[in-house]
mmCIF file of the N, C-alpha and C atoms, coordinates in Angstrom:
data_MODEL
# 
_entry.id   MODEL 
# 
loop_
_atom_site.group_PDB 
_atom_site.id 
_atom_site.type_symbol 
_atom_site.label_atom_id 
_atom_site.label_alt_id 
_atom_site.label_comp_id 
_atom_site.label_asym_id 
_atom_site.label_entity_id 
_atom_site.label_seq_id 
_atom_site.pdbx_PDB_ins_code 
_atom_site.Cartn_x 
_atom_site.Cartn_y 
_atom_site.Cartn_z 
_atom_site.occupancy 
_atom_site.B_iso_or_equiv 
_atom_site.pdbx_formal_charge 
_atom_site.auth_seq_id 
_atom_site.auth_comp_id 
_atom_site.auth_asym_id 
_atom_site.auth_atom_id 
_atom_site.pdbx_PDB_model_num 
ATOM 1   N N  . MET A 1 1  ? -12.412 -36.970 -38.666 1.00 0.00 ? 1  MET A N  1 
ATOM 2   C CA . MET A 1 1  ? -12.281 -35.656 -38.088 1.00 0.00 ? 1  MET A CA 1 
ATOM 3   C C  . MET A 1 1  ? -13.433 -35.368 -37.114 1.00 0.00 ? 1  MET A C  1 
ATOM 4   N N  . GLN A 1 2  ? -14.642 -35.766 -37.485 1.00 0.00 ? 2  GLN A N  1 
ATOM 5   C CA . GLN A 1 2  ? -15.782 -35.539 -36.606 1.00 0.00 ? 2  GLN A CA 1 
ATOM 6   C C  . GLN A 1 2  ? -15.672 -36.390 -35.343 1.00 0.00 ? 2  GLN A C  1 
ATOM 7   N N  . GLY A 1 3  ? -15.116 -37.582 -35.475 1.00 0.00 ? 3  GLY A N  1 
ATOM 8   C CA . GLY A 1 3  ? -14.928 -38.434 -34.310 1.00 0.00 ? 3  GLY A CA 1 
ATOM 9   C C  . GLY A 1 3  ? -13.933 -37.832 -33.331 1.00 0.00 ? 3  GLY A C  1 
ATOM 10  N N  . LEU A 1 4  ? -12.864 -37.228 -33.858 1.00 0.00 ? 4  LEU A N  1 
ATOM 11  C CA . LEU A 1 4  ? -11.871 -36.572 -33.005 1.00 0.00 ? 4  LEU A CA 1 
ATOM 12  C C  . LEU A 1 4  ? -12.497 -35.390 -32.281 1.00 0.00 ? 4  LEU A C  1 
ATOM 13  N N  . ALA A 1 5  ? -13.290 -34.598 -32.984 1.00 0.00 ? 5  ALA A N  1 
ATOM 14  C CA . ALA A 1 5  ? -13.979 -33.462 -32.356 1.00 0.00 ? 5  ALA A CA 1 
ATOM 15  C C  . ALA A 1 5  ? -14.967 -33.962 -31.306 1.00 0.00 ? 5  ALA A C  1 
ATOM 16  N N  . GLY A 1 6  ? -15.625 -35.057 -31.581 1.00 0.00 ? 6  GLY A N  1 
ATOM 17  C CA . GLY A 1 6  ? -16.571 -35.631 -30.626 1.00 0.00 ? 6  GLY A CA 1 
ATOM 18  C C  . GLY A 1 6  ? -15.885 -36.132 -29.366 1.00 0.00 ? 6  GLY A C  1 
ATOM 19  N N  . LEU A 1 7  ? -14.640 -36.588 -29.495 1.00 0.00 ? 7  LEU A N  1 
ATOM 20  C CA . LEU A 1 7  ? -13.894 -37.046 -28.324 1.00 0.00 ? 7  LEU A CA 1 
ATOM 21  C C  . LEU A 1 7  ? -13.255 -35.895 -27.556 1.00 0.00 ? 7  LEU A C  1 
ATOM 22  N N  . LEU A 1 8  ? -12.811 -34.857 -28.258 1.00 0.00 ? 8  LEU A N  1 
ATOM 23  C CA . LEU A 1 8  ? -12.118 -33.755 -27.597 1.00 0.00 ? 8  LEU A CA 1 
ATOM 24  C C  . LEU A 1 8  ? -13.064 -32.734 -26.958 1.00 0.00 ? 8  LEU A C  1 
ATOM 25  N N  . PHE A 1 9  ? -14.240 -32.561 -27.540 1.00 0.00 ? 9  PHE A N  1 
ATOM 26  C CA . PHE A 1 9  ? -15.157 -31.548 -27.030 1.00 0.00 ? 9  PHE A CA 1 
ATOM 27  C C  . PHE A 1 9  ? -15.512 -31.746 -25.551 1.00 0.00 ? 9  PHE A C  1 
ATOM 28  N N  . PRO A 1 10 ? -15.880 -32.931 -25.088 1.00 0.00 ? 10 PRO A N  1 
ATOM 29  C CA . PRO A 1 10 ? -16.195 -33.095 -23.652 1.00 0.00 ? 10 PRO A CA 1 
ATOM 30  C C  . PRO A 1 10 ? -14.990 -32.802 -22.750 1.00 0.00 ? 10 PRO A C  1 
ATOM 31  N N  . ALA A 1 11 ? -13.801 -33.207 -23.197 1.00 0.00 ? 11 ALA A N  1 
ATOM 32  C CA . ALA A 1 11 ? -12.612 -32.948 -22.377 1.00 0.00 ? 11 ALA A CA 1 
ATOM 33  C C  . ALA A 1 11 ? -12.326 -31.450 -22.284 1.00 0.00 ? 11 ALA A C  1 
ATOM 34  N N  . VAL A 1 12 ? -12.427 -30.746 -23.379 1.00 0.00 ? 12 VAL A N  1 
ATOM 35  C CA . VAL A 1 12 ? -12.195 -29.295 -23.375 1.00 0.00 ? 12 VAL A CA 1 
ATOM 36  C C  . VAL A 1 12 ? -13.261 -28.595 -22.546 1.00 0.00 ? 12 VAL A C  1 
ATOM 37  N N  . LEU A 1 13 ? -14.487 -29.030 -22.661 1.00 0.00 ? 13 LEU A N  1 
ATOM 38  C CA . LEU A 1 13 ? -15.565 -28.444 -21.874 1.00 0.00 ? 13 LEU A CA 1 
ATOM 39  C C  . LEU A 1 13 ? -15.344 -28.665 -20.381 1.00 0.00 ? 13 LEU A C  1 
ATOM 40  N N  . MET A 1 14 ? -14.887 -29.854 -20.002 1.00 0.00 ? 14 MET A N  1 
ATOM 41  C CA . MET A 1 14 ? -14.619 -30.146 -18.602 1.00 0.00 ? 14 MET A CA 1 
ATOM 42  C C  . MET A 1 14 ? -13.459 -29.301 -18.076 1.00 0.00 ? 14 MET A C  1 
ATOM 43  N N  . LEU A 1 15 ? -12.405 -29.136 -18.865 1.00 0.00 ? 15 LEU A N  1 
ATOM 44  C CA . LEU A 1 15 ? -11.283 -28.291 -18.452 1.00 0.00 ? 15 LEU A CA 1 
ATOM 45  C C  . LEU A 1 15 ? -11.714 -26.835 -18.296 1.00 0.00 ? 15 LEU A C  1 
ATOM 46  N N  . PHE A 1 16 ? -12.573 -26.363 -19.192 1.00 0.00 ? 16 PHE A N  1 
ATOM 47  C CA . PHE A 1 16 ? -13.100 -25.009 -19.077 1.00 0.00 ? 16 PHE A CA 1 
ATOM 48  C C  . PHE A 1 16 ? -13.923 -24.845 -17.798 1.00 0.00 ? 16 PHE A C  1 
ATOM 49  N N  . ALA A 1 17 ? -14.723 -25.841 -17.472 1.00 0.00 ? 17 ALA A N  1 
ATOM 50  C CA . ALA A 1 17 ? -15.542 -25.780 -16.254 1.00 0.00 ? 17 ALA A CA 1 
ATOM 51  C C  . ALA A 1 17 ? -14.661 -25.765 -15.012 1.00 0.00 ? 17 ALA A C  1 
ATOM 52  N N  . ILE A 1 18 ? -13.592 -26.536 -14.996 1.00 0.00 ? 18 ILE A N  1 
ATOM 53  C CA . ILE A 1 18 ? -12.666 -26.547 -13.857 1.00 0.00 ? 18 ILE A CA 1 
ATOM 54  C C  . ILE A 1 18 ? -11.981 -25.197 -13.720 1.00 0.00 ? 18 ILE A C  1 
ATOM 55  N N  . ALA A 1 19 ? -11.577 -24.610 -14.842 1.00 0.00 ? 19 ALA A N  1 
ATOM 56  C CA . ALA A 1 19 ? -10.934 -23.295 -14.800 1.00 0.00 ? 19 ALA A CA 1 
ATOM 57  C C  . ALA A 1 19 ? -11.901 -22.232 -14.270 1.00 0.00 ? 19 ALA A C  1 
ATOM 58  N N  . MET A 1 20 ? -13.145 -22.277 -14.701 1.00 0.00 ? 20 MET A N  1 
ATOM 59  C CA . MET A 1 20 ? -14.125 -21.301 -14.231 1.00 0.00 ? 20 MET A CA 1 
ATOM 60  C C  . MET A 1 20 ? -14.436 -21.496 -12.749 1.00 0.00 ? 20 MET A C  1 
ATOM 61  N N  . ASP A 1 21 ? -14.384 -22.730 -12.256 1.00 0.00 ? 21 ASP A N  1 
ATOM 62  C CA . ASP A 1 21 ? -14.579 -22.991 -10.839 1.00 0.00 ? 21 ASP A CA 1 
ATOM 63  C C  . ASP A 1 21 ? -13.466 -22.357 -10.018 1.00 0.00 ? 21 ASP A C  1 
ATOM 64  N N  . LYS A 1 22 ? -12.228 -22.457 -10.504 1.00 0.00 ? 22 LYS A N  1 
ATOM 65  C CA . LYS A 1 22 ? -11.105 -21.830 -9.805  1.00 0.00 ? 22 LYS A CA 1 
ATOM 66  C C  . LYS A 1 22 ? -11.237 -20.316 -9.789  1.00 0.00 ? 22 LYS A C  1 
ATOM 67  N N  . VAL A 1 23 ? -11.689 -19.745 -10.892 1.00 0.00 ? 23 VAL A N  1 
ATOM 68  C CA . VAL A 1 23 ? -11.903 -18.300 -10.942 1.00 0.00 ? 23 VAL A CA 1 
ATOM 69  C C  . VAL A 1 23 ? -12.998 -17.895 -9.960  1.00 0.00 ? 23 VAL A C  1 
ATOM 70  N N  . GLN A 1 24 ? -14.074 -18.651 -9.912  1.00 0.00 ? 24 GLN A N  1 
ATOM 71  C CA . GLN A 1 24 ? -15.174 -18.350 -8.992  1.00 0.00 ? 24 GLN A CA 1 
ATOM 72  C C  . GLN A 1 24 ? -14.720 -18.433 -7.539  1.00 0.00 ? 24 GLN A C  1 
ATOM 73  N N  . ASN A 1 25 ? -13.918 -19.443 -7.202  1.00 0.00 ? 25 ASN A N  1 
ATOM 74  C CA . ASN A 1 25 ? -13.427 -19.572 -5.827  1.00 0.00 ? 25 ASN A CA 1 
ATOM 75  C C  . ASN A 1 25 ? -12.544 -18.400 -5.433  1.00 0.00 ? 25 ASN A C  1 
ATOM 76  N N  . SER A 1 26 ? -11.692 -17.949 -6.343  1.00 0.00 ? 26 SER A N  1 
ATOM 77  C CA . SER A 1 26 ? -10.839 -16.805 -6.014  1.00 0.00 ? 26 SER A CA 1 
ATOM 78  C C  . SER A 1 26 ? -11.665 -15.534 -5.869  1.00 0.00 ? 26 SER A C  1 
ATOM 79  N N  . LEU A 1 27 ? -12.708 -15.368 -6.682  1.00 0.00 ? 27 LEU A N  1 
ATOM 80  C CA . LEU A 1 27 ? -13.580 -14.201 -6.541  1.00 0.00 ? 27 LEU A CA 1 
ATOM 81  C C  . LEU A 1 27 ? -14.377 -14.251 -5.245  1.00 0.00 ? 27 LEU A C  1 
ATOM 82  N N  . ASP A 1 28 ? -14.799 -15.432 -4.838  1.00 0.00 ? 28 ASP A N  1 
ATOM 83  C CA . ASP A 1 28 ? -15.528 -15.562 -3.580  1.00 0.00 ? 28 ASP A CA 1 
ATOM 84  C C  . ASP A 1 28 ? -14.650 -15.187 -2.391  1.00 0.00 ? 28 ASP A C  1 
ATOM 85  N N  . ARG A 1 29 ? -13.379 -15.539 -2.453  1.00 0.00 ? 29 ARG A N  1 
ATOM 86  C CA . ARG A 1 29 ? -12.456 -15.207 -1.379  1.00 0.00 ? 29 ARG A CA 1 
ATOM 87  C C  . ARG A 1 29 ? -12.220 -13.698 -1.294  1.00 0.00 ? 29 ARG A C  1 
ATOM 88  N N  . LEU A 1 30 ? -12.224 -13.022 -2.434  1.00 0.00 ? 30 LEU A N  1 
ATOM 89  C CA . LEU A 1 30 ? -11.949 -11.588 -2.465  1.00 0.00 ? 30 LEU A CA 1 
ATOM 90  C C  . LEU A 1 30 ? -13.172 -10.728 -2.201  1.00 0.00 ? 30 LEU A C  1 
ATOM 91  N N  . SER A 1 31 ? -14.347 -11.301 -2.310  1.00 0.00 ? 31 SER A N  1 
ATOM 92  C CA . SER A 1 31 ? -15.551 -10.496 -2.184  1.00 0.00 ? 31 SER A CA 1 
ATOM 93  C C  . SER A 1 31 ? -15.838 -10.145 -0.727  1.00 0.00 ? 31 SER A C  1 
ATOM 94  N N  . VAL A 1 32 ? -16.683 -9.163  -0.542  1.00 0.00 ? 32 VAL A N  1 
ATOM 95  C CA . VAL A 1 32 ? -17.057 -8.690  0.784   1.00 0.00 ? 32 VAL A CA 1 
ATOM 96  C C  . VAL A 1 32 ? -18.216 -9.535  1.290   1.00 0.00 ? 32 VAL A C  1 
ATOM 97  N N  . SER A 1 33 ? -18.154 -9.917  2.554   1.00 0.00 ? 33 SER A N  1 
ATOM 98  C CA . SER A 1 33 ? -19.212 -10.762 3.110   1.00 0.00 ? 33 SER A CA 1 
ATOM 99  C C  . SER A 1 33 ? -20.449 -9.932  3.434   1.00 0.00 ? 33 SER A C  1 
ATOM 100 N N  . ARG A 1 34 ? -21.547 -10.611 3.612   1.00 0.00 ? 34 ARG A N  1 
ATOM 101 C CA . ARG A 1 34 ? -22.815 -9.950  3.922   1.00 0.00 ? 34 ARG A CA 1 
ATOM 102 C C  . ARG A 1 34 ? -22.739 -9.214  5.258   1.00 0.00 ? 34 ARG A C  1 
ATOM 103 N N  . ALA A 1 35 ? -22.025 -9.779  6.225   1.00 0.00 ? 35 ALA A N  1 
ATOM 104 C CA . ALA A 1 35 ? -21.897 -9.137  7.536   1.00 0.00 ? 35 ALA A CA 1 
ATOM 105 C C  . ALA A 1 35 ? -21.150 -7.812  7.423   1.00 0.00 ? 35 ALA A C  1 
ATOM 106 N N  . HIS A 1 36 ? -20.100 -7.778  6.578   1.00 0.00 ? 36 HIS A N  1 
ATOM 107 C CA . HIS A 1 36 ? -19.363 -6.528  6.389   1.00 0.00 ? 36 HIS A CA 1 
ATOM 108 C C  . HIS A 1 36 ? -20.241 -5.463  5.738   1.00 0.00 ? 36 HIS A C  1 
ATOM 109 N N  . VAL A 1 37 ? -21.066 -5.865  4.794   1.00 0.00 ? 37 VAL A N  1 
ATOM 110 C CA . VAL A 1 37 ? -21.960 -4.910  4.131   1.00 0.00 ? 37 VAL A CA 1 
ATOM 111 C C  . VAL A 1 37 ? -22.978 -4.366  5.124   1.00 0.00 ? 37 VAL A C  1 
ATOM 112 N N  . GLU A 1 38 ? -23.556 -5.234  5.941   1.00 0.00 ? 38 GLU A N  1 
ATOM 113 C CA . GLU A 1 38 ? -24.546 -4.784  6.917   1.00 0.00 ? 38 GLU A CA 1 
ATOM 114 C C  . GLU A 1 38 ? -23.920 -3.870  7.953   1.00 0.00 ? 38 GLU A C  1 
ATOM 115 N N  . GLU A 1 39 ? -22.698 -4.189  8.391   1.00 0.00 ? 39 GLU A N  1 
ATOM 116 C CA . GLU A 1 39 ? -22.002 -3.327  9.346   1.00 0.00 ? 39 GLU A CA 1 
ATOM 117 C C  . GLU A 1 39 ? -21.698 -1.966  8.719   1.00 0.00 ? 39 GLU A C  1 
ATOM 118 N N  . PHE A 1 40 ? -21.265 -1.990  7.471   1.00 0.00 ? 40 PHE A N  1 
ATOM 119 C CA . PHE A 1 40 ? -20.967 -0.731  6.783   1.00 0.00 ? 40 PHE A CA 1 
ATOM 120 C C  . PHE A 1 40 ? -22.215 0.126   6.651   1.00 0.00 ? 40 PHE A C  1 
ATOM 121 N N  . LEU A 1 41 ? -23.339 -0.482  6.268   1.00 0.00 ? 41 LEU A N  1 
ATOM 122 C CA . LEU A 1 41 ? -24.569 0.285   6.099   1.00 0.00 ? 41 LEU A CA 1 
ATOM 123 C C  . LEU A 1 41 ? -25.103 0.794   7.429   1.00 0.00 ? 41 LEU A C  1 
ATOM 124 N N  . ALA A 1 42 ? -24.882 0.043   8.499   1.00 0.00 ? 42 ALA A N  1 
ATOM 125 C CA . ALA A 1 42 ? -25.342 0.493   9.811   1.00 0.00 ? 42 ALA A CA 1 
ATOM 126 C C  . ALA A 1 42 ? -24.537 1.696   10.290  1.00 0.00 ? 42 ALA A C  1 
ATOM 127 N N  . ASP A 1 43 ? -23.232 1.717   9.990   1.00 0.00 ? 43 ASP A N  1 
ATOM 128 C CA . ASP A 1 43 ? -22.353 2.785   10.465  1.00 0.00 ? 43 ASP A CA 1 
ATOM 129 C C  . ASP A 1 43 ? -22.026 3.808   9.381   1.00 0.00 ? 43 ASP A C  1 
ATOM 130 N N  . ALA A 1 44 ? -22.621 3.683   8.216   1.00 0.00 ? 44 ALA A N  1 
ATOM 131 C CA . ALA A 1 44 ? -22.222 4.507   7.078   1.00 0.00 ? 44 ALA A CA 1 
ATOM 132 C C  . ALA A 1 44 ? -22.645 5.954   7.250   1.00 0.00 ? 44 ALA A C  1 
ATOM 133 N N  . ASP A 1 45 ? -21.765 6.815   6.813   1.00 0.00 ? 45 ASP A N  1 
ATOM 134 C CA . ASP A 1 45 ? -22.068 8.232   6.716   1.00 0.00 ? 45 ASP A CA 1 
ATOM 135 C C  . ASP A 1 45 ? -22.501 8.461   5.274   1.00 0.00 ? 45 ASP A C  1 
ATOM 136 N N  . VAL A 1 46 ? -23.798 8.586   5.060   1.00 0.00 ? 46 VAL A N  1 
ATOM 137 C CA . VAL A 1 46 ? -24.341 8.611   3.709   1.00 0.00 ? 46 VAL A CA 1 
ATOM 138 C C  . VAL A 1 46 ? -23.843 9.824   2.930   1.00 0.00 ? 46 VAL A C  1 
ATOM 139 N N  . SER A 1 47 ? -23.657 10.948  3.596   1.00 0.00 ? 47 SER A N  1 
ATOM 140 C CA . SER A 1 47 ? -23.168 12.131  2.880   1.00 0.00 ? 47 SER A CA 1 
ATOM 141 C C  . SER A 1 47 ? -21.754 11.900  2.362   1.00 0.00 ? 47 SER A C  1 
ATOM 142 N N  . ASN A 1 48 ? -20.906 11.235  3.163   1.00 0.00 ? 48 ASN A N  1 
ATOM 143 C CA . ASN A 1 48 ? -19.554 10.918  2.711   1.00 0.00 ? 48 ASN A CA 1 
ATOM 144 C C  . ASN A 1 48 ? -19.587 9.920   1.564   1.00 0.00 ? 48 ASN A C  1 
ATOM 145 N N  . LEU A 1 49 ? -20.486 8.963   1.648   1.00 0.00 ? 49 LEU A N  1 
ATOM 146 C CA . LEU A 1 49 ? -20.619 7.972   0.581   1.00 0.00 ? 49 LEU A CA 1 
ATOM 147 C C  . LEU A 1 49 ? -21.070 8.627   -0.718  1.00 0.00 ? 49 LEU A C  1 
ATOM 148 N N  . ALA A 1 50 ? -22.019 9.530   -0.638  1.00 0.00 ? 50 ALA A N  1 
ATOM 149 C CA . ALA A 1 50 ? -22.523 10.191  -1.842  1.00 0.00 ? 50 ALA A CA 1 
ATOM 150 C C  . ALA A 1 50 ? -21.515 11.183  -2.403  1.00 0.00 ? 50 ALA A C  1 
ATOM 151 N N  . LYS A 1 51 ? -20.780 11.854  -1.520  1.00 0.00 ? 51 LYS A N  1 
ATOM 152 C CA . LYS A 1 51 ? -19.871 12.900  -1.968  1.00 0.00 ? 51 LYS A CA 1 
ATOM 153 C C  . LYS A 1 51 ? -18.558 12.335  -2.507  1.00 0.00 ? 51 LYS A C  1 
ATOM 154 N N  . ASP A 1 52 ? -17.935 11.426  -1.764  1.00 0.00 ? 52 ASP A N  1 
ATOM 155 C CA . ASP A 1 52 ? -16.597 10.954  -2.109  1.00 0.00 ? 52 ASP A CA 1 
ATOM 156 C C  . ASP A 1 52 ? -16.567 9.589   -2.763  1.00 0.00 ? 52 ASP A C  1 
ATOM 157 N N  . GLY A 1 53 ? -17.631 8.822   -2.662  1.00 0.00 ? 53 GLY A N  1 
ATOM 158 C CA . GLY A 1 53 ? -17.668 7.504   -3.277  1.00 0.00 ? 53 GLY A CA 1 
ATOM 159 C C  . GLY A 1 53 ? -17.386 6.402   -2.282  1.00 0.00 ? 53 GLY A C  1 
ATOM 160 N N  . LEU A 1 54 ? -17.559 5.188   -2.744  1.00 0.00 ? 54 LEU A N  1 
ATOM 161 C CA . LEU A 1 54 ? -17.435 4.008   -1.889  1.00 0.00 ? 54 LEU A CA 1 
ATOM 162 C C  . LEU A 1 54 ? -16.021 3.777   -1.356  1.00 0.00 ? 54 LEU A C  1 
ATOM 163 N N  . PRO A 1 55 ? -14.951 3.905   -2.148  1.00 0.00 ? 55 PRO A N  1 
ATOM 164 C CA . PRO A 1 55 ? -13.617 3.620   -1.597  1.00 0.00 ? 55 PRO A CA 1 
ATOM 165 C C  . PRO A 1 55 ? -13.244 4.509   -0.420  1.00 0.00 ? 55 PRO A C  1 
ATOM 166 N N  . SER A 1 56 ? -13.512 5.802   -0.506  1.00 0.00 ? 56 SER A N  1 
ATOM 167 C CA . SER A 1 56 ? -13.163 6.673   0.615   1.00 0.00 ? 56 SER A CA 1 
ATOM 168 C C  . SER A 1 56 ? -14.064 6.430   1.817   1.00 0.00 ? 56 SER A C  1 
ATOM 169 N N  . ALA A 1 57 ? -15.318 6.078   1.578   1.00 0.00 ? 57 ALA A N  1 
ATOM 170 C CA . ALA A 1 57 ? -16.209 5.757   2.691   1.00 0.00 ? 57 ALA A CA 1 
ATOM 171 C C  . ALA A 1 57 ? -15.755 4.484   3.396   1.00 0.00 ? 57 ALA A C  1 
ATOM 172 N N  . LEU A 1 58 ? -15.284 3.503   2.626   1.00 0.00 ? 58 LEU A N  1 
ATOM 173 C CA . LEU A 1 58 ? -14.749 2.285   3.248   1.00 0.00 ? 58 LEU A CA 1 
ATOM 174 C C  . LEU A 1 58 ? -13.482 2.577   4.034   1.00 0.00 ? 58 LEU A C  1 
ATOM 175 N N  . ASP A 1 59 ? -12.617 3.455   3.509   1.00 0.00 ? 59 ASP A N  1 
ATOM 176 C CA . ASP A 1 59 ? -11.412 3.839   4.252   1.00 0.00 ? 59 ASP A CA 1 
ATOM 177 C C  . ASP A 1 59 ? -11.758 4.500   5.568   1.00 0.00 ? 59 ASP A C  1 
ATOM 178 N N  . GLU A 1 60 ? -12.769 5.360   5.548   1.00 0.00 ? 60 GLU A N  1 
ATOM 179 C CA . GLU A 1 60 ? -13.190 6.014   6.791   1.00 0.00 ? 60 GLU A CA 1 
ATOM 180 C C  . GLU A 1 60 ? -13.749 5.006   7.779   1.00 0.00 ? 60 GLU A C  1 
ATOM 181 N N  . LEU A 1 61 ? -14.510 4.024   7.290   1.00 0.00 ? 61 LEU A N  1 
ATOM 182 C CA . LEU A 1 61 ? -15.035 2.983   8.167   1.00 0.00 ? 61 LEU A CA 1 
ATOM 183 C C  . LEU A 1 61 ? -13.897 2.193   8.803   1.00 0.00 ? 61 LEU A C  1 
ATOM 184 N N  . ARG A 1 62 ? -12.882 1.873   8.013   1.00 0.00 ? 62 ARG A N  1 
ATOM 185 C CA . ARG A 1 62 ? -11.743 1.118   8.554   1.00 0.00 ? 62 ARG A CA 1 
ATOM 186 C C  . ARG A 1 62 ? -10.995 1.928   9.603   1.00 0.00 ? 62 ARG A C  1 
ATOM 187 N N  . THR A 1 63 ? -10.828 3.229   9.384   1.00 0.00 ? 63 THR A N  1 
ATOM 188 C CA . THR A 1 63 ? -10.142 4.040   10.390  1.00 0.00 ? 63 THR A CA 1 
ATOM 189 C C  . THR A 1 63 ? -10.975 4.159   11.655  1.00 0.00 ? 63 THR A C  1 
ATOM 190 N N  . ARG A 1 64 ? -12.298 4.293   11.516  1.00 0.00 ? 64 ARG A N  1 
ATOM 191 C CA . ARG A 1 64 ? -13.142 4.325   12.712  1.00 0.00 ? 64 ARG A CA 1 
ATOM 192 C C  . ARG A 1 64 ? -13.096 2.999   13.457  1.00 0.00 ? 64 ARG A C  1 
ATOM 193 N N  . ARG A 1 65 ? -13.048 1.902   12.712  1.00 0.00 ? 65 ARG A N  1 
ATOM 194 C CA . ARG A 1 65 ? -13.002 0.585   13.333  1.00 0.00 ? 65 ARG A CA 1 
ATOM 195 C C  . ARG A 1 65 ? -11.690 0.393   14.096  1.00 0.00 ? 65 ARG A C  1 
ATOM 196 N N  . THR A 1 66 ? -10.577 0.860   13.540  1.00 0.00 ? 66 THR A N  1 
ATOM 197 C CA . THR A 1 66 ? -9.290  0.703   14.239  1.00 0.00 ? 66 THR A CA 1 
ATOM 198 C C  . THR A 1 66 ? -9.220  1.612   15.454  1.00 0.00 ? 66 THR A C  1 
ATOM 199 N N  . ARG A 1 67 ? -9.897  2.758   15.418  1.00 0.00 ? 67 ARG A N  1 
ATOM 200 C CA . ARG A 1 67 ? -9.923  3.629   16.604  1.00 0.00 ? 67 ARG A CA 1 
ATOM 201 C C  . ARG A 1 67 ? -10.744 3.019   17.720  1.00 0.00 ? 67 ARG A C  1 
ATOM 202 N N  . LEU A 1 68 ? -11.738 2.216   17.388  1.00 0.00 ? 68 LEU A N  1 
ATOM 203 C CA . LEU A 1 68 ? -12.595 1.605   18.405  1.00 0.00 ? 68 LEU A CA 1 
ATOM 204 C C  . LEU A 1 68 ? -11.946 0.418   19.089  1.00 0.00 ? 68 LEU A C  1 
ATOM 205 N N  . ILE A 1 69 ? -10.951 -0.211  18.425  1.00 0.00 ? 69 ILE A N  1 
ATOM 206 C CA . ILE A 1 69 ? -10.294 -1.375  19.003  1.00 0.00 ? 69 ILE A CA 1 
ATOM 207 C C  . ILE A 1 69 ? -9.246  -0.891  20.001  1.00 0.00 ? 69 ILE A C  1 
ATOM 208 N N  . PRO A 1 70 ? -9.371  -1.260  21.287  1.00 0.00 ? 70 PRO A N  1 
ATOM 209 C CA . PRO A 1 70 ? -8.394  -0.789  22.272  1.00 0.00 ? 70 PRO A CA 1 
ATOM 210 C C  . PRO A 1 70 ? -7.045  -1.484  22.066  1.00 0.00 ? 70 PRO A C  1 
ATOM 211 N N  . GLU A 1 71 ? -5.989  -0.697  22.227  1.00 0.00 ? 71 GLU A N  1 
ATOM 212 C CA . GLU A 1 71 ? -4.649  -1.254  22.086  1.00 0.00 ? 71 GLU A CA 1 
ATOM 213 C C  . GLU A 1 71 ? -4.212  -1.890  23.398  1.00 0.00 ? 71 GLU A C  1 
ATOM 214 N N  . THR A 1 72 ? -3.529  -3.000  23.298  1.00 0.00 ? 72 THR A N  1 
ATOM 215 C CA . THR A 1 72 ? -2.981  -3.648  24.478  1.00 0.00 ? 72 THR A CA 1 
ATOM 216 C C  . THR A 1 72 ? -1.567  -3.146  24.693  1.00 0.00 ? 72 THR A C  1 
ATOM 217 N N  . ASP A 1 73 ? -0.994  -3.458  25.835  1.00 0.00 ? 73 ASP A N  1 
ATOM 218 C CA . ASP A 1 73 ? 0.371   -3.031  26.145  1.00 0.00 ? 73 ASP A CA 1 
ATOM 219 C C  . ASP A 1 73 ? 1.366   -3.647  25.179  1.00 0.00 ? 73 ASP A C  1 
ATOM 220 N N  . GLU A 1 74 ? 1.114   -4.886  24.736  1.00 0.00 ? 74 GLU A N  1 
ATOM 221 C CA . GLU A 1 74 ? 2.007   -5.543  23.784  1.00 0.00 ? 74 GLU A CA 1 
ATOM 222 C C  . GLU A 1 74 ? 2.014   -4.810  22.454  1.00 0.00 ? 74 GLU A C  1 
ATOM 223 N N  . ASP A 1 75 ? 0.835   -4.375  21.985  1.00 0.00 ? 75 ASP A N  1 
ATOM 224 C CA . ASP A 1 75 ? 0.762   -3.650  20.720  1.00 0.00 ? 75 ASP A CA 1 
ATOM 225 C C  . ASP A 1 75 ? 1.542   -2.349  20.790  1.00 0.00 ? 75 ASP A C  1 
ATOM 226 N N  . VAL A 1 76 ? 1.427   -1.661  21.909  1.00 0.00 ? 76 VAL A N  1 
ATOM 227 C CA . VAL A 1 76 ? 2.142   -0.401  22.068  1.00 0.00 ? 76 VAL A CA 1 
ATOM 228 C C  . VAL A 1 76 ? 3.634   -0.638  22.112  1.00 0.00 ? 76 VAL A C  1 
ATOM 229 N N  . ALA A 1 77 ? 4.075   -1.704  22.799  1.00 0.00 ? 77 ALA A N  1 
ATOM 230 C CA . ALA A 1 77 ? 5.502   -2.014  22.893  1.00 0.00 ? 77 ALA A CA 1 
ATOM 231 C C  . ALA A 1 77 ? 6.067   -2.398  21.524  1.00 0.00 ? 77 ALA A C  1 
ATOM 232 N N  . VAL A 1 78 ? 5.312   -3.146  20.758  1.00 0.00 ? 78 VAL A N  1 
ATOM 233 C CA . VAL A 1 78 ? 5.768   -3.534  19.417  1.00 0.00 ? 78 VAL A CA 1 
ATOM 234 C C  . VAL A 1 78 ? 5.836   -2.306  18.514  1.00 0.00 ? 78 VAL A C  1 
ATOM 235 N N  . THR A 1 79 ? 4.877   -1.414  18.631  1.00 0.00 ? 79 THR A N  1 
ATOM 236 C CA . THR A 1 79 ? 4.874   -0.200  17.819  1.00 0.00 ? 79 THR A CA 1 
ATOM 237 C C  . THR A 1 79 ? 6.055   0.685   18.158  1.00 0.00 ? 79 THR A C  1 
ATOM 238 N N  . ARG A 1 80 ? 6.378   0.814   19.447  1.00 0.00 ? 80 ARG A N  1 
ATOM 239 C CA . ARG A 1 80 ? 7.510   1.633   19.857  1.00 0.00 ? 80 ARG A CA 1 
ATOM 240 C C  . ARG A 1 80 ? 8.831   1.015   19.442  1.00 0.00 ? 80 ARG A C  1 
ATOM 241 N N  . ALA A 1 81 ? 8.901   -0.316  19.419  1.00 0.00 ? 81 ALA A N  1 
ATOM 242 C CA . ALA A 1 81 ? 10.149  -0.993  19.074  1.00 0.00 ? 81 ALA A CA 1 
ATOM 243 C C  . ALA A 1 81 ? 10.436  -0.878  17.570  1.00 0.00 ? 81 ALA A C  1 
ATOM 244 N N  . SER A 1 82 ? 9.402   -0.770  16.757  1.00 0.00 ? 82 SER A N  1 
ATOM 245 C CA . SER A 1 82 ? 9.657   -0.704  15.320  1.00 0.00 ? 82 SER A CA 1 
ATOM 246 C C  . SER A 1 82 ? 9.816   0.676   14.816  1.00 0.00 ? 82 SER A C  1 
# 
């Protein structure tokens, strides 16, 4: 019985490590990059952040960012067509 446990333990440990690596990779993909954080802090409205919290402050940043991006004629035509 001890020999079986001695043989299975390394395999189970290796499978656990592979599973945790996959979890870490998916979390890294979902996380916010350092550049996004620095941009947010540079443009952040601190009163909005303190009053409404981070999610609403991020929504406001995204709306300001989309207002700053100029629309092309193709974007307008696609918007009108849909």
